[in-house]
PyMOL commands that place a pseudoatom at each C-alpha (Angstrom):
pseudoatom trace, name=CA, resn=MET, resi=1, chain=A, elem=C, hetatm=0, pos=[120.353, 103.275, 123.090]
pseudoatom trace, name=CA, resn=HIS, resi=2, chain=A, elem=C, hetatm=0, pos=[118.946, 106.333, 121.334]
pseudoatom trace, name=CA, resn=GLY, resi=3, chain=A, elem=C, hetatm=0, pos=[115.188, 106.370, 120.765]
pseudoatom trace, name=CA, resn=LEU, resi=4, chain=A, elem=C, hetatm=0, pos=[115.531, 106.224, 116.954]
pseudoatom trace, name=CA, resn=VAL, resi=5, chain=A, elem=C, hetatm=0, pos=[117.808, 103.180, 117.161]
pseudoatom trace, name=CA, resn=GLU, resi=6, chain=A, elem=C, hetatm=0, pos=[115.377, 101.507, 119.560]
pseudoatom trace, name=CA, resn=LEU, resi=7, chain=A, elem=C, hetatm=0, pos=[112.494, 102.314, 117.184]
pseudoatom trace, name=CA, resn=ALA, resi=8, chain=A, elem=C, hetatm=0, pos=[114.430, 100.800, 114.258]
pseudoatom trace, name=CA, resn=ARG, resi=9, chain=A, elem=C, hetatm=0, pos=[115.200, 97.641, 116.274]
pseudoatom trace, name=CA, resn=LYS, resi=10, chain=A, elem=C, hetatm=0, pos=[111.592, 97.217, 117.434]
pseudoatom trace, name=CA, resn=SER, resi=11, chain=A, elem=C, hetatm=0, pos=[110.338, 97.829, 113.875]
pseudoatom trace, name=CA, resn=VAL, resi=12, chain=A, elem=C, hetatm=0, pos=[112.528, 95.086, 112.414]
pseudoatom trace, name=CA, resn=GLU, resi=13, chain=A, elem=C, hetatm=0, pos=[111.772, 92.595, 115.187]
pseudoatom trace, name=CA, resn=GLU, resi=14, chain=A, elem=C, hetatm=0, pos=[107.996, 93.151, 115.066]
pseudoatom trace, name=CA, resn=PHE, resi=15, chain=A, elem=C, hetatm=0, pos=[107.899, 92.878, 111.287]
pseudoatom trace, name=CA, resn=VAL, resi=16, chain=A, elem=C, hetatm=0, pos=[110.144, 89.823, 111.020]
pseudoatom trace, name=CA, resn=ARG, resi=17, chain=A, elem=C, hetatm=0, pos=[108.338, 87.975, 113.846]
pseudoatom trace, name=CA, resn=LYS, resi=18, chain=A, elem=C, hetatm=0, pos=[104.706, 89.029, 113.266]
pseudoatom trace, name=CA, resn=LYS, resi=19, chain=A, elem=C, hetatm=0, pos=[104.572, 90.882, 109.909]
pseudoatom trace, name=CA, resn=LYS, resi=20, chain=A, elem=C, hetatm=0, pos=[103.202, 93.902, 111.820]
pseudoatom trace, name=CA, resn=VAL, resi=21, chain=A, elem=C, hetatm=0, pos=[104.256, 97.540, 111.958]
pseudoatom trace, name=CA, resn=VAL, resi=22, chain=A, elem=C, hetatm=0, pos=[105.077, 98.916, 115.412]
pseudoatom trace, name=CA, resn=PRO, resi=23, chain=A, elem=C, hetatm=0, pos=[103.061, 101.821, 116.819]
pseudoatom trace, name=CA, resn=LEU, resi=24, chain=A, elem=C, hetatm=0, pos=[104.917, 105.117, 117.131]
pseudoatom trace, name=CA, resn=PRO, resi=25, chain=A, elem=C, hetatm=0, pos=[105.899, 106.415, 120.561]
pseudoatom trace, name=CA, resn=GLU, resi=26, chain=A, elem=C, hetatm=0, pos=[103.359, 108.819, 122.061]
pseudoatom trace, name=CA, resn=PRO, resi=27, chain=A, elem=C, hetatm=0, pos=[103.902, 111.630, 122.403]
pseudoatom trace, name=CA, resn=LEU, resi=28, chain=A, elem=C, hetatm=0, pos=[106.517, 111.792, 119.669]
pseudoatom trace, name=CA, resn=PRO, resi=29, chain=A, elem=C, hetatm=0, pos=[109.815, 113.217, 120.939]
pseudoatom trace, name=CA, resn=PRO, resi=30, chain=A, elem=C, hetatm=0, pos=[110.622, 116.521, 119.164]
pseudoatom trace, name=CA, resn=GLU, resi=31, chain=A, elem=C, hetatm=0, pos=[113.560, 115.037, 117.202]
pseudoatom trace, name=CA, resn=MET, resi=32, chain=A, elem=C, hetatm=0, pos=[111.223, 112.362, 115.780]
pseudoatom trace, name=CA, resn=ALA, resi=33, chain=A, elem=C, hetatm=0, pos=[108.436, 114.811, 114.852]
pseudoatom trace, name=CA, resn=GLU, resi=34, chain=A, elem=C, hetatm=0, pos=[110.436, 116.732, 112.225]
pseudoatom trace, name=CA, resn=LYS, resi=35, chain=A, elem=C, hetatm=0, pos=[110.667, 115.754, 108.547]
pseudoatom trace, name=CA, resn=ALA, resi=36, chain=A, elem=C, hetatm=0, pos=[113.949, 114.539, 107.067]
pseudoatom trace, name=CA, resn=GLY, resi=37, chain=A, elem=C, hetatm=0, pos=[115.492, 111.800, 104.981]
pseudoatom trace, name=CA, resn=VAL, resi=38, chain=A, elem=C, hetatm=0, pos=[116.575, 108.800, 107.060]
pseudoatom trace, name=CA, resn=PHE, resi=39, chain=A, elem=C, hetatm=0, pos=[118.867, 105.826, 106.411]
pseudoatom trace, name=CA, resn=VAL, resi=40, chain=A, elem=C, hetatm=0, pos=[118.694, 102.697, 108.557]
pseudoatom trace, name=CA, resn=CYS, resi=41, chain=A, elem=C, hetatm=0, pos=[121.644, 100.289, 108.401]
pseudoatom trace, name=CA, resn=LEU, resi=42, chain=A, elem=C, hetatm=0, pos=[121.763, 96.817, 109.910]
pseudoatom trace, name=CA, resn=LYS, resi=43, chain=A, elem=C, hetatm=0, pos=[124.994, 95.009, 110.669]
pseudoatom trace, name=CA, resn=LYS, resi=44, chain=A, elem=C, hetatm=0, pos=[125.632, 91.428, 111.711]
pseudoatom trace, name=CA, resn=ASP, resi=45, chain=A, elem=C, hetatm=0, pos=[129.023, 90.563, 113.203]
pseudoatom trace, name=CA, resn=GLY, resi=46, chain=A, elem=C, hetatm=0, pos=[130.323, 93.941, 112.020]
pseudoatom trace, name=CA, resn=GLN, resi=47, chain=A, elem=C, hetatm=0, pos=[129.318, 93.301, 108.390]
pseudoatom trace, name=CA, resn=LEU, resi=48, chain=A, elem=C, hetatm=0, pos=[126.601, 95.168, 106.509]
pseudoatom trace, name=CA, resn=ARG, resi=49, chain=A, elem=C, hetatm=0, pos=[123.346, 93.169, 106.545]
pseudoatom trace, name=CA, resn=GLY, resi=50, chain=A, elem=C, hetatm=0, pos=[120.982, 95.737, 105.021]
pseudoatom trace, name=CA, resn=CYS, resi=51, chain=A, elem=C, hetatm=0, pos=[120.755, 99.477, 104.462]
pseudoatom trace, name=CA, resn=ILE, resi=52, chain=A, elem=C, hetatm=0, pos=[117.851, 101.415, 103.002]
pseudoatom trace, name=CA, resn=GLY, resi=53, chain=A, elem=C, hetatm=0, pos=[117.007, 105.066, 103.190]
pseudoatom trace, name=CA, resn=THR, resi=54, chain=A, elem=C, hetatm=0, pos=[115.527, 108.186, 101.735]
pseudoatom trace, name=CA, resn=PHE, resi=55, chain=A, elem=C, hetatm=0, pos=[117.460, 111.382, 101.027]
pseudoatom trace, name=CA, resn=GLN, resi=56, chain=A, elem=C, hetatm=0, pos=[114.219, 113.390, 100.877]
pseudoatom trace, name=CA, resn=PRO, resi=57, chain=A, elem=C, hetatm=0, pos=[111.444, 112.657, 103.378]
pseudoatom trace, name=CA, resn=CYS, resi=58, chain=A, elem=C, hetatm=0, pos=[108.641, 110.404, 102.119]
pseudoatom trace, name=CA, resn=CYS, resi=59, chain=A, elem=C, hetatm=0, pos=[106.703, 110.261, 105.395]
pseudoatom trace, name=CA, resn=ASP, resi=60, chain=A, elem=C, hetatm=0, pos=[105.145, 112.798, 107.756]
pseudoatom trace, name=CA, resn=ASN, resi=61, chain=A, elem=C, hetatm=0, pos=[107.941, 112.598, 110.322]
pseudoatom trace, name=CA, resn=ILE, resi=62, chain=A, elem=C, hetatm=0, pos=[111.320, 111.080, 111.169]
pseudoatom trace, name=CA, resn=ALA, resi=63, chain=A, elem=C, hetatm=0, pos=[109.690, 108.362, 113.299]
pseudoatom trace, name=CA, resn=LEU, resi=64, chain=A, elem=C, hetatm=0, pos=[107.601, 107.032, 110.385]
pseudoatom trace, name=CA, resn=GLU, resi=65, chain=A, elem=C, hetatm=0, pos=[110.587, 107.366, 108.045]
pseudoatom trace, name=CA, resn=THR, resi=66, chain=A, elem=C, hetatm=0, pos=[112.665, 105.292, 110.486]
pseudoatom trace, name=CA, resn=VAL, resi=67, chain=A, elem=C, hetatm=0, pos=[110.025, 102.545, 110.812]
pseudoatom trace, name=CA, resn=ARG, resi=68, chain=A, elem=C, hetatm=0, pos=[109.576, 102.315, 107.039]
pseudoatom trace, name=CA, resn=ASN, resi=69, chain=A, elem=C, hetatm=0, pos=[113.283, 102.251, 106.237]
pseudoatom trace, name=CA, resn=ALA, resi=70, chain=A, elem=C, hetatm=0, pos=[114.146, 99.822, 109.045]
pseudoatom trace, name=CA, resn=VAL, resi=71, chain=A, elem=C, hetatm=0, pos=[111.621, 97.288, 107.729]
pseudoatom trace, name=CA, resn=CYS, resi=72, chain=A, elem=C, hetatm=0, pos=[112.866, 97.828, 104.163]
pseudoatom trace, name=CA, resn=ALA, resi=73, chain=A, elem=C, hetatm=0, pos=[116.519, 97.428, 105.235]
pseudoatom trace, name=CA, resn=ALA, resi=74, chain=A, elem=C, hetatm=0, pos=[115.621, 94.065, 106.800]
pseudoatom trace, name=CA, resn=THR, resi=75, chain=A, elem=C, hetatm=0, pos=[113.397, 92.795, 104.000]
pseudoatom trace, name=CA, resn=GLN, resi=76, chain=A, elem=C, hetatm=0, pos=[114.016, 94.656, 100.713]
pseudoatom trace, name=CA, resn=ASP, resi=77, chain=A, elem=C, hetatm=0, pos=[117.718, 95.436, 100.337]
pseudoatom trace, name=CA, resn=PRO, resi=78, chain=A, elem=C, hetatm=0, pos=[118.407, 93.725, 96.987]
pseudoatom trace, name=CA, resn=ARG, resi=79, chain=A, elem=C, hetatm=0, pos=[121.963, 92.857, 98.063]
pseudoatom trace, name=CA, resn=PHE, resi=80, chain=A, elem=C, hetatm=0, pos=[120.801, 90.518, 100.838]
pseudoatom trace, name=CA, resn=PRO, resi=81, chain=A, elem=C, hetatm=0, pos=[118.106, 87.948, 101.622]
pseudoatom trace, name=CA, resn=SER, resi=82, chain=A, elem=C, hetatm=0, pos=[115.450, 89.052, 104.118]
pseudoatom trace, name=CA, resn=VAL, resi=83, chain=A, elem=C, hetatm=0, pos=[116.509, 88.979, 107.761]
pseudoatom trace, name=CA, resn=SER, resi=84, chain=A, elem=C, hetatm=0, pos=[115.364, 85.783, 109.492]
pseudoatom trace, name=CA, resn=GLU, resi=85, chain=A, elem=C, hetatm=0, pos=[114.035, 85.531, 113.028]
pseudoatom trace, name=CA, resn=ASP, resi=86, chain=A, elem=C, hetatm=0, pos=[117.117, 83.639, 114.231]
pseudoatom trace, name=CA, resn=GLU, resi=87, chain=A, elem=C, hetatm=0, pos=[119.351, 86.580, 113.154]
pseudoatom trace, name=CA, resn=LEU, resi=88, chain=A, elem=C, hetatm=0, pos=[117.524, 89.229, 115.189]
pseudoatom trace, name=CA, resn=SER, resi=89, chain=A, elem=C, hetatm=0, pos=[119.602, 88.896, 118.362]
pseudoatom trace, name=CA, resn=SER, resi=90, chain=A, elem=C, hetatm=0, pos=[122.870, 89.370, 116.441]
pseudoatom trace, name=CA, resn=LEU, resi=91, chain=A, elem=C, hetatm=0, pos=[121.928, 92.575, 114.597]
pseudoatom trace, name=CA, resn=SER, resi=92, chain=A, elem=C, hetatm=0, pos=[123.182, 96.057, 115.413]
pseudoatom trace, name=CA, resn=TYR, resi=93, chain=A, elem=C, hetatm=0, pos=[121.514, 99.195, 114.101]
pseudoatom trace, name=CA, resn=SER, resi=94, chain=A, elem=C, hetatm=0, pos=[122.424, 102.715, 113.055]
pseudoatom trace, name=CA, resn=VAL, resi=95, chain=A, elem=C, hetatm=0, pos=[120.041, 105.477, 112.029]
pseudoatom trace, name=CA, resn=ASP, resi=96, chain=A, elem=C, hetatm=0, pos=[121.259, 108.463, 110.017]
pseudoatom trace, name=CA, resn=VAL, resi=97, chain=A, elem=C, hetatm=0, pos=[119.050, 111.557, 109.833]
pseudoatom trace, name=CA, resn=LEU, resi=98, chain=A, elem=C, hetatm=0, pos=[120.033, 113.602, 106.778]
pseudoatom trace, name=CA, resn=SER, resi=99, chain=A, elem=C, hetatm=0, pos=[120.205, 117.355, 106.364]
pseudoatom trace, name=CA, resn=ALA, resi=100, chain=A, elem=C, hetatm=0, pos=[118.712, 118.833, 103.206]
pseudoatom trace, name=CA, resn=PRO, resi=101, chain=A, elem=C, hetatm=0, pos=[121.064, 118.285, 100.226]
pseudoatom trace, name=CA, resn=GLU, resi=102, chain=A, elem=C, hetatm=0, pos=[123.002, 121.331, 98.998]
pseudoatom trace, name=CA, resn=LYS, resi=103, chain=A, elem=C, hetatm=0, pos=[124.492, 121.708, 95.524]
pseudoatom trace, name=CA, resn=VAL, resi=104, chain=A, elem=C, hetatm=0, pos=[128.284, 121.514, 95.304]
pseudoatom trace, name=CA, resn=HIS, resi=105, chain=A, elem=C, hetatm=0, pos=[130.091, 123.721, 92.785]
pseudoatom trace, name=CA, resn=ASP, resi=106, chain=A, elem=C, hetatm=0, pos=[133.600, 122.393, 93.372]
pseudoatom trace, name=CA, resn=LYS, resi=107, chain=A, elem=C, hetatm=0, pos=[134.989, 119.112, 94.709]
pseudoatom trace, name=CA, resn=SER, resi=108, chain=A, elem=C, hetatm=0, pos=[136.956, 121.108, 97.284]
pseudoatom trace, name=CA, resn=GLU, resi=109, chain=A, elem=C, hetatm=0, pos=[133.618, 121.574, 99.104]
pseudoatom trace, name=CA, resn=LEU, resi=110, chain=A, elem=C, hetatm=0, pos=[133.485, 117.814, 99.799]
pseudoatom trace, name=CA, resn=ASP, resi=111, chain=A, elem=C, hetatm=0, pos=[134.937, 115.783, 102.657]
pseudoatom trace, name=CA, resn=PRO, resi=112, chain=A, elem=C, hetatm=0, pos=[134.018, 112.069, 102.885]
pseudoatom trace, name=CA, resn=ARG, resi=113, chain=A, elem=C, hetatm=0, pos=[134.314, 112.165, 106.692]
pseudoatom trace, name=CA, resn=LYS, resi=114, chain=A, elem=C, hetatm=0, pos=[131.907, 115.119, 107.108]
pseudoatom trace, name=CA, resn=PHE, resi=115, chain=A, elem=C, hetatm=0, pos=[129.557, 114.975, 104.118]
pseudoatom trace, name=CA, resn=GLY, resi=116, chain=A, elem=C, hetatm=0, pos=[127.596, 112.350, 102.271]
pseudoatom trace, name=CA, resn=VAL, resi=117, chain=A, elem=C, hetatm=0, pos=[127.210, 112.832, 98.524]
pseudoatom trace, name=CA, resn=ILE, resi=118, chain=A, elem=C, hetatm=0, pos=[124.485, 112.519, 95.941]
pseudoatom trace, name=CA, resn=VAL, resi=119, chain=A, elem=C, hetatm=0, pos=[125.413, 112.380, 92.256]
pseudoatom trace, name=CA, resn=LYS, resi=120, chain=A, elem=C, hetatm=0, pos=[122.756, 112.990, 89.638]
pseudoatom trace, name=CA, resn=ALA, resi=121, chain=A, elem=C, hetatm=0, pos=[122.692, 112.528, 85.851]
pseudoatom trace, name=CA, resn=GLY, resi=122, chain=A, elem=C, hetatm=0, pos=[119.217, 112.823, 84.370]
pseudoatom trace, name=CA, resn=GLN, resi=123, chain=A, elem=C, hetatm=0, pos=[116.925, 110.576, 86.407]
pseudoatom trace, name=CA, resn=ARG, resi=124, chain=A, elem=C, hetatm=0, pos=[119.785, 108.467, 87.802]
pseudoatom trace, name=CA, resn=ARG, resi=125, chain=A, elem=C, hetatm=0, pos=[120.927, 109.223, 91.319]
pseudoatom trace, name=CA, resn=GLY, resi=126, chain=A, elem=C, hetatm=0, pos=[123.461, 107.632, 93.590]
pseudoatom trace, name=CA, resn=LEU, resi=127, chain=A, elem=C, hetatm=0, pos=[123.997, 108.365, 97.268]
pseudoatom trace, name=CA, resn=LEU, resi=128, chain=A, elem=C, hetatm=0, pos=[126.797, 107.508, 99.642]
pseudoatom trace, name=CA, resn=LEU, resi=129, chain=A, elem=C, hetatm=0, pos=[126.675, 108.234, 103.360]
pseudoatom trace, name=CA, resn=PRO, resi=130, chain=A, elem=C, hetatm=0, pos=[129.602, 110.006, 105.046]
pseudoatom trace, name=CA, resn=ASP, resi=131, chain=A, elem=C, hetatm=0, pos=[132.252, 108.547, 107.323]
pseudoatom trace, name=CA, resn=LEU, resi=132, chain=A, elem=C, hetatm=0, pos=[132.214, 105.009, 105.940]
pseudoatom trace, name=CA, resn=GLU, resi=133, chain=A, elem=C, hetatm=0, pos=[135.048, 102.610, 106.686]
pseudoatom trace, name=CA, resn=GLY, resi=134, chain=A, elem=C, hetatm=0, pos=[137.468, 102.400, 103.761]
pseudoatom trace, name=CA, resn=ILE, resi=135, chain=A, elem=C, hetatm=0, pos=[136.186, 105.540, 102.002]
pseudoatom trace, name=CA, resn=ASP, resi=136, chain=A, elem=C, hetatm=0, pos=[138.968, 108.047, 102.584]
pseudoatom trace, name=CA, resn=SER, resi=137, chain=A, elem=C, hetatm=0, pos=[138.977, 110.247, 99.486]
pseudoatom trace, name=CA, resn=VAL, resi=138, chain=A, elem=C, hetatm=0, pos=[136.494, 112.416, 97.623]
pseudoatom trace, name=CA, resn=GLU, resi=139, chain=A, elem=C, hetatm=0, pos=[137.347, 110.536, 94.413]
pseudoatom trace, name=CA, resn=GLU, resi=140, chain=A, elem=C, hetatm=0, pos=[136.491, 107.153, 95.964]
pseudoatom trace, name=CA, resn=GLN, resi=141, chain=A, elem=C, hetatm=0, pos=[133.263, 108.513, 97.445]
pseudoatom trace, name=CA, resn=LEU, resi=142, chain=A, elem=C, hetatm=0, pos=[132.154, 109.917, 94.078]
pseudoatom trace, name=CA, resn=ARG, resi=143, chain=A, elem=C, hetatm=0, pos=[133.231, 106.768, 92.195]
pseudoatom trace, name=CA, resn=ILE, resi=144, chain=A, elem=C, hetatm=0, pos=[131.067, 104.564, 94.419]
pseudoatom trace, name=CA, resn=ALA, resi=145, chain=A, elem=C, hetatm=0, pos=[128.092, 106.946, 94.273]
pseudoatom trace, name=CA, resn=ARG, resi=146, chain=A, elem=C, hetatm=0, pos=[128.340, 106.982, 90.452]
pseudoatom trace, name=CA, resn=MET, resi=147, chain=A, elem=C, hetatm=0, pos=[128.572, 103.188, 90.350]
pseudoatom trace, name=CA, resn=LYS, resi=148, chain=A, elem=C, hetatm=0, pos=[125.467, 102.828, 92.533]
pseudoatom trace, name=CA, resn=ALA, resi=149, chain=A, elem=C, hetatm=0, pos=[123.544, 105.037, 90.088]
pseudoatom trace, name=CA, resn=GLY, resi=150, chain=A, elem=C, hetatm=0, pos=[124.919, 103.415, 86.934]
pseudoatom trace, name=CA, resn=ILE, resi=151, chain=A, elem=C, hetatm=0, pos=[126.568, 106.688, 85.921]
pseudoatom trace, name=CA, resn=LEU, resi=152, chain=A, elem=C, hetatm=0, pos=[129.755, 106.254, 83.908]
pseudoatom trace, name=CA, resn=GLN, resi=153, chain=A, elem=C, hetatm=0, pos=[132.932, 108.130, 84.862]
pseudoatom trace, name=CA, resn=TYR, resi=154, chain=A, elem=C, hetatm=0, pos=[132.875, 110.330, 81.738]
pseudoatom trace, name=CA, resn=GLU, resi=155, chain=A, elem=C, hetatm=0, pos=[129.230, 111.437, 82.181]
pseudoatom trace, name=CA, resn=ASP, resi=156, chain=A, elem=C, hetatm=0, pos=[128.577, 114.890, 83.603]
pseudoatom trace, name=CA, resn=VAL, resi=157, chain=A, elem=C, hetatm=0, pos=[126.920, 114.881, 87.010]
pseudoatom trace, name=CA, resn=GLU, resi=158, chain=A, elem=C, hetatm=0, pos=[125.421, 117.315, 89.442]
pseudoatom trace, name=CA, resn=ILE, resi=159, chain=A, elem=C, hetatm=0, pos=[126.864, 116.819, 92.913]
pseudoatom trace, name=CA, resn=PHE, resi=160, chain=A, elem=C, hetatm=0, pos=[125.097, 117.503, 96.194]
pseudoatom trace, name=CA, resn=ARG, resi=161, chain=A, elem=C, hetatm=0, pos=[126.341, 117.113, 99.742]
pseudoatom trace, name=CA, resn=PHE, resi=162, chain=A, elem=C, hetatm=0, pos=[124.577, 116.576, 103.038]
pseudoatom trace, name=CA, resn=ARG, resi=163, chain=A, elem=C, hetatm=0, pos=[125.391, 116.028, 106.688]
pseudoatom trace, name=CA, resn=VAL, resi=164, chain=A, elem=C, hetatm=0, pos=[124.004, 113.321, 108.939]
pseudoatom trace, name=CA, resn=LYS, resi=165, chain=A, elem=C, hetatm=0, pos=[123.221, 112.902, 112.593]
pseudoatom trace, name=CA, resn=ARG, resi=166, chain=A, elem=C, hetatm=0, pos=[124.217, 109.289, 113.190]
pseudoatom trace, name=CA, resn=TYR, resi=167, chain=A, elem=C, hetatm=0, pos=[122.668, 107.337, 116.042]
pseudoatom trace, name=CA, resn=ARG, resi=168, chain=A, elem=C, hetatm=0, pos=[123.864, 103.890, 117.139]
for i in range(1, 168): cmd.bond("trace and resi %d" % i, "trace and resi %d" % (i + 1))
show_as sticks, trace
zoom trace
């Protein structure tokens, strides 16, 4: 198990069991010391159980970003109740470390297998990670990102793309 996935798992378990935040590994491995947006997704029996992330870094490093987003995925995803202690053994984790978003000028620059997308209209933003099961077209990827942001199909949007390093 990759160190970021292990950190996410330990973060969720420590918080759900003891309401405490885990200490960071010392010394921090180089890939955890950088700054980047991070998404942590939890699955139970192959089904999404929580997913929270940041597309721009909010913390000093990827390790802190992972801890914060893992706890939030388990306790603050509005689509699900908080993870209970009896669920912990049945959870699987993935951690996506995001590249910096880059503006897209044409939909031909998108590929739902390679790139995640961010759509923006005013202050509303919607994000969809890349390579998600059932999302096979650029149109579907953009439709879902718009829906998440509450942006209607006829509204103009700015589109950004990003890559992820996915750890499981």
